[in-house]
C-alpha positions in Angstrom: -1.8 -10.5 22.7 -4.2 -13.3 23.6 -5.5 -16.1 21.3 -6.1 -19.8 21.0 -4.8 -21.5 17.8 -5.3 -25.1 16.7 -5.2 -26.4 13.2 -5.5 -30.2 13.1 -5.8 -30.5 9.3 -3.2 -32.9 7.9 -1.6 -31.4 4.8 -0.2 -33.7 2.1 1.6 -31.5 -0.3 3.3 -32.3 -3.6 3.0 -33.9 -7.0 1.5 -37.3 -6.9 0.0 -36.8 -3.4 -3.5 -37.8 -4.5 -2.4 -41.4 -4.2 -2.1 -41.0 -0.4 -5.9 -41.2 -0.2 -5.3 -44.9 -0.1 -3.6 -44.4 3.3 -5.8 -41.6 4.6 -9.1 -43.4 4.1 -9.7 -46.7 5.9 -11.0 -49.7 3.9 -14.8 -49.9 3.7 -15.3 -46.2 4.5 -18.6 -44.9 2.9 -17.4 -41.9 1.0 -19.4 -39.1 -0.6 -17.3 -37.6 -3.4 -18.3 -34.0 -3.9 -17.2 -32.0 -6.9 -18.2 -29.0 -9.1 -18.8 -28.7 -12.8 -16.9 -31.7 -14.0 -13.4 -30.4 -14.9 -11.9 -33.1 -12.7 -13.2 -35.6 -15.2 -11.3 -33.9 -18.0 -8.0 -33.2 -16.3 -7.6 -36.7 -14.8 -8.0 -35.8 -11.2 -11.2 -37.8 -10.9 -9.5 -40.9 -12.2 -6.7 -40.5 -9.7 -9.1 -40.1 -6.8 -11.2 -43.1 -7.7 -8.1 -45.2 -8.2 -6.8 -44.3 -4.7 -10.3 -45.0 -3.2 -10.8 -48.4 -4.7 -10.9 -49.9 -1.2 -13.7 -47.6 -0.1 -17.5 -47.5 -0.9 -17.9 -44.3 -3.0 -21.0 -42.5 -4.2 -20.7 -39.2 -6.1 -22.4 -35.8 -6.1 -21.5 -33.3 -8.7 -22.7 -29.8 -9.7 -21.6 -27.7 -6.8 -21.6 -24.1 -8.0 -18.7 -21.6 -8.1 -20.5 -19.8 -5.3 -22.1 -22.9 -3.6 -25.8 -22.7 -3.3 -27.6 -23.8 -0.1 -30.4 -25.5 -2.2 -27.9 -27.7 -4.0 -26.2 -28.7 -0.8 -29.5 -29.7 0.7 -30.0 -32.1 -2.2 -26.5 -33.5 -1.6 -27.4 -34.1 2.1 -30.3 -36.3 1.0 -27.9 -38.5 -1.0 -25.4 -38.5 1.9 -28.1 -39.7 4.3 -29.2 -42.4 2.0 -25.6 -43.7 1.6 -25.0 -43.5 5.3 -21.9 -41.4 4.6 -18.9 -41.7 6.9 -16.6 -39.2 5.1 -17.1 -36.4 2.6 -14.3 -35.8 0.2 -14.4 -32.5 -1.6 -12.5 -32.5 -4.9 -12.1 -29.0 -6.4 -11.5 -25.4 -5.2 -12.7 -23.4 -2.3 -16.3 -23.5 -3.3 -16.5 -27.3 -3.2 -14.6 -27.3 0.1 -17.0 -24.8 1.5 -20.0 -26.8 0.4 -18.5 -30.0 1.9 -18.0 -28.3 5.3 -21.5 -26.9 5.3 -22.9 -30.3 4.1 -21.0 -32.0 7.0 -23.1 -30.1 9.4 -26.6 -30.6 7.9 -26.6 -34.3 7.1 -27.9 -35.0 10.6 -30.3 -32.0 10.9 -34.0 -32.3 10.3 -36.0 -29.7 8.4 -34.5 -26.5 7.0 -31.2 -26.0 8.8 -30.2 -22.6 7.4 -31.4 -20.5 10.4 -30.4 -23.1 12.9 -26.8 -23.1 11.7 -26.8 -19.3 11.2 -27.7 -19.0 14.9 -24.7 -21.2 15.8 -26.8 -24.3 16.7 -24.8 -27.0 15.0 -25.6 -30.7 15.6 -23.3 -32.8 17.8 -22.8 -35.2 15.0 -20.7 -33.7 12.2 -19.6 -35.9 9.3 -15.8 -35.6 8.8 -14.4 -33.9 5.7 -11.3 -34.3 3.5 -10.2 -32.1 0.6 -8.4 -32.7 -2.7 -7.6 -29.2 -3.7 -7.4 -28.2 -7.4 -7.7 -24.5 -7.3 -5.9 -22.6 -4.5 -7.5 -19.3 -3.3 -9.6 -19.5 -0.2 -7.6 -21.6 2.2 -10.9 -23.4 2.8 -9.1 -26.8 2.7 -7.7 -26.2 6.2 -10.0 -23.6 7.9 -13.4 -23.8 9.5 -15.4 -21.4 7.4 -18.0 -22.0 4.7 -19.4 -19.1 2.6 -22.8 -20.2 1.3 -25.3 -18.5 -0.9 -29.1 -19.1 -0.7 -31.6 -18.2 -3.3 -34.4 -18.8 -0.8 -32.9 -16.5 1.7 -31.4 -14.0 -0.8 -28.1 -14.0 1.1 -24.5 -14.9 0.8 -23.3 -15.7 4.4 -20.2 -17.1 6.1 -20.7 -20.0 8.5 -18.0 -21.2 10.9 -17.6 -24.3 13.1 -14.4 -25.9 14.2 -15.9 -29.4 13.9 -16.2 -28.9 10.1 -12.5 -28.1 9.6 -11.1 -30.8 7.2 -9.3 -33.7 8.7 -6.9 -33.8 5.8 -6.1 -31.8 2.7 -4.2 -33.0 -0.4 -2.5 -30.2 -2.2 -1.0 -31.4 -5.5 0.1 -28.4 -7.5 0.1 -30.3 -10.8 -3.8 -30.4 -10.6 -3.6 -26.6 -11.4 -2.1 -27.2 -14.8 -5.4 -27.2 -16.6 -6.8 -24.0 -14.9 -7.5 -21.2 -17.3 -5.9 -17.8 -16.9 -8.9 -16.2 -15.2 -9.1 -19.0 -12.6 -5.3 -18.7 -11.8 -5.5 -14.9 -11.5 -8.6 -15.0 -9.3 -7.0 -17.5 -7.0 -3.8 -15.7 -6.4 -5.5 -12.3 -5.9 -8.1 -13.8 -3.5 -5.3 -15.1 -1.4 -3.5 -11.7 -1.6 -6.7 -9.9 -0.3 -7.0 -12.5 2.5 -3.6 -11.4 3.8 -4.4 -7.7 3.6 -7.7 -8.1 5.5 -5.6 -9.4 8.5 -2.6 -7.2 8.0 -3.8 -3.7 7.2 -5.4 -3.2 10.6 -4.6 -1.4 13.8 -0.9 -1.6 14.7 -0.3 -4.1 17.6 2.4 -6.3 19.1 2.2 -9.2 16.7 5.6 -9.2 14.9 5.4 -12.9 14.1 2.0 -12.6 12.4 2.7 -9.3 10.6 6.1 -10.6 9.5 4.6 -13.8 8.2 1.9 -11.8 6.3 4.7 -9.8 4.6 6.4 -13.0 3.5 3.1 -14.3 2.0 2.5 -10.9 0.3 6.0 -10.9 -1.2 5.5 -14.5 -2.5 2.2 -13.6 -4.1 3.5 -10.4 -5.7 6.5 -12.3 -7.2 4.8 -15.6 -8.2 1.2 -14.5 -8.9 2.1 -12.9 -12.3 4.3 -15.9 -13.2 1.4 -18.2 -12.4 -0.9 -16.2 -14.7 1.5 -15.7 -17.5 3.5 -18.9 -17.6 1.7 -21.4 -15.2 5.0 -23.0 -14.2 5.1 -25.8 -11.7 7.3 -23.5 -9.4 4.6 -20.8 -9.5 1.8 -23.4 -8.9 3.7 -24.7 -5.8 4.4 -21.3 -4.3 0.9 -19.8 -4.9 -0.9 -23.0 -3.7 1.1 -23.0 -0.4 0.8 -19.3 0.1 -3.0 -19.4 -0.5 -3.3 -22.1 2.2 -1.2 -20.2 4.7 -3.1 -16.9 4.0 -6.3 -18.2 5.6 -5.6 -21.1 8.0 -5.9 -18.9 11.1 -2.2 -18.4 11.9 -1.5 -14.9 10.5 -4.8 -13.6 12.1 -4.1 -15.0 15.5 -4.4 -12.3 18.2 -5.4 -9.6 15.6 -8.6 -7.7 15.4 -9.2 -8.3 11.7 -10.9 -6.2 9.0 -12.9 -8.3 6.4 -15.1 -5.3 5.3 -14.0 -5.7 1.7 -15.0 -9.3 1.8 -18.5 -8.7 3.3 -19.2 -5.9 0.7 -17.8 -8.3 -2.0 -20.1 -11.1 -0.9 -23.0 -8.7 -1.5 -21.8 -7.9 -5.0 -21.4 -11.6 -5.8 -24.9 -12.4 -4.6 -26.5 -9.4 -6.3 -24.6 -9.3 -9.6 -23.0 -12.7 -10.0 -19.5 -11.3 -10.2 -16.5 -13.6 -9.5 -15.6 -13.4 -5.8 -12.0 -12.3 -6.4 -13.2 -9.6 -8.8 -15.7 -8.3 -6.3 -12.8 -7.7 -3.9 -10.5 -5.9 -6.4 -13.3 -3.6 -7.3 -13.8 -2.6 -3.7 -10.5 -2.9 -1.8 -8.5 0.1 -3.4 -11.4 2.5 -2.8 -12.1 1.2 0.7 -8.4 1.6 1.6 -8.4 5.2 0.3 -11.5 5.9 2.3 -9.9 4.5 5.4 -6.3 5.6 4.6 -6.0 8.0 7.6 -7.1 5.3 10.1 -4.9 2.7 8.4 -1.9 5.0 7.6 0.7 3.4 9.9 0.2 -0.1 8.5 -0.3 1.1 4.9 3.1 2.9 5.2 4.7 -0.2 6.6 3.1 -2.2 3.8 4.3 0.3 1.2 7.9 0.2 2.4 8.2 -3.6 3.0 6.2 -5.0 0.1 6.5 -2.3 -2.6 9.9 -0.9 -1.5 8.7 2.7 -1.5 11.5 5.0 -0.3 9.9 8.0 1.3 9.9 9.4 4.8 6.4 10.7 4.7 3.8 8.1 5.8 0.9 9.7 4.1 2.6 9.7 0.7 3.8 6.1 1.2 0.3 5.0 2.2 -1.2 6.6 -0.9 1.4 5.2 -3.2 1.0 1.7 -1.6 -2.7 1.8 -2.5 -1.9 2.8 -6.0 0.5 0.0 -6.4 -2.0 -2.5 -5.0 -4.5 -1.3 -7.6 -1.9 -1.6 -10.3 -1.1 -5.2 -9.1 -4.8 -6.1 -9.5 -4.8 -4.7 -13.0 -1.6 -6.5 -14.0 -3.2 -9.7 -12.8 -6.1 -9.0 -15.1 -8.8 -8.1 -12.6 -11.1 -5.0 -12.5 -10.7 -2.2 -10.0 -13.8 -0.1 -10.7 -17.5 -1.0 -10.4 -18.1 0.6 -13.8 -16.2 -2.4 -15.2 -19.3 -4.5 -14.4 -21.2 -2.8 -17.2 -23.9 -3.1 -18.3 -24.8 -4.0 -14.8 -25.0 -1.0 -12.5 -24.3 -1.4 -8.8 -26.9 0.0 -6.4 -25.4 1.1 -3.1 -28.8 0.8 -1.5 -29.1 -2.9 -2.6 -25.6 -3.6 -1.2 -26.4 -2.0 2.1 -29.7 -3.9 2.3 -27.9 -7.2 1.8 -25.4 -6.3 4.5 -28.3 -5.4 6.9 -30.0 -8.8 6.2 -26.7 -10.5 6.9 -26.4 -8.5 10.1 -23.1 -7.1 8.9 -23.6 -3.5 9.8 -20.5 -2.7 11.9 -17.6 -3.6 9.5 -13.9 -3.2 9.7 -11.5 -3.8 12.6 -13.0 -0.8 14.4 -16.6 -1.6 13.6 -16.9 1.9 12.1 -18.1 1.0 8.6 -21.9 0.9 8.5 -24.5 1.8 5.8 -23.5 5.5 5.1 -19.8 4.5 4.9 -20.6 1.6 2.6 -22.5 4.0 0.3 -19.5 6.3 0.2 -17.1 3.5 -0.5 -19.4 2.2 -3.4 -19.5 5.7 -4.8 -15.7 6.0 -4.5 -15.4 2.7 -6.3 -17.6 3.7 -9.2 
């Protein structure tokens, strides 16, 4: 087991924590406030943020999409340059946080930065980022990854740079009170799949990471449905914290991770406009069945420890665990078959072509999922 782990994001968690922006942001700081469709105006979050930043110089940029578009972020960069921005504060969910991190890397880049950043050539000067989280799902508020879509390049692609990891993240569960049922379900299930992509892999000597993953899965199985059905403060707190821990780097440390479901899901989102979480639930059960022999040992462990399956036969436990995972997705209100995208019809060839353009042609922890395997998985998911 070899890895390096450092997560310097300062987490401020709890009701009323937005007020701590007054302490986290120095007087006179030139802040670009980045947000999405405007829900923060209606639920009072915007007013709280502006009140806490009254000592700073704030300009705003709204309109970040649910799957953030490169072209929109380029426009935001122009505004940030003009304002001589010292700090970007993302107010919203993972999409706004992703956009802020990508934006932080292109403000001081000339020309079209897409290919430059895709090649890993990030500028030395990165504008720091902070996040006020309102929709837990991606863990983007304390990780270094941005998933960005581009109409120009016909691609949805993950970018990563440690320098863009947020300096601080404010997690106030009460901001989730106004989320609709679809958003709540998407967020909890997205976090659940993040854990599985790091847990249902080759067995290895990582008992801390696997044990922590199991704790997170148990929390999400227990509290995810409560969040969807009742939206209680307890459920908001537990899901918000679990979603953060699911993708802050800790449970994946020292593990050769999977992420094949996510890459295929990215293609579905870009090609068909399906919600990110729903793209995952339509693929993951079929992918797990397709890879069930290779993943049998961890699937059996997962079945016994998360779903309490009492059976000595690993193959039966693994199969039942996948069935119960699919049932959990359905109970959370998400689709599990590509046919549920109707009238849109998914083309396996188009999905594979997207993966090839993204240079994602050796997927899975073993790198053994390429074009032919993706076609089979798509057919199984139909």
